[in-house]
Each structure stands twice: as structure tokens, then as C-alpha cells.
N, C-alpha and C positions, 0 to 999 in steps of 0.2 A: 433485617429486611434489606433487600437489594433494590434500590430505586432506579428509575430511569435516569435521574441526574447522575448517579454514581456510575452507571453504565456508560453514559455519554462522556463523563470526565475520563474514564479509563480508555475509551475509544480514542479520545483526543490525545492522551498520553502516548498511546501506541502509534498513532499517526505521526506525531512529532518525532518520536524515536526513529520510525522508519524513514522519515524525510531527512533526518540528520545523518543516518547511516548511508542513505542513498547519495547524499551530497558529497561524501568523501570518496566515492568510487570514481574511477576514471570514466569518461564518456563512452569509451569502446566497450566496457563491460555491460553497460545498460542499453546500448544501441540495439542489440538483437531483441531485447524484451519489448521495445517500443512498437515493433512491427506486429506483435501478437496482440490480440484483443485483451480487454481487461481481465477476463477470466481465463485466458490462455487457451481457449478452444474456438473452433469455428462455429458458425451459426448452424443450428439444426433447422431443417426445412420440413 
């Protein structure tokens, strides 16, 4: 059985891994991504 706690722990692992890999990139590589929204698309109206 896959519990909420297991899913949460896995999510935290993936977030930590993403944050670590992001920290090693130069600032210029991530600068363009900051201007785009979280999901990478514009708002629908």
C-alpha cells in the first residue's frame, strides 16, 4: 500500500534533488526561467 506519508517523503526527496542540481548551475542559465510563470504558460482568460 502506498500511503500519503510515503508520497510526501518521495516528493521531498525530489525537491531536494532539484534544488541541489539548480544550485550548481550558473545564474545566467536560470535567469530566463524566472521570468516565466510557475507552470511556464500565460494566464487563460
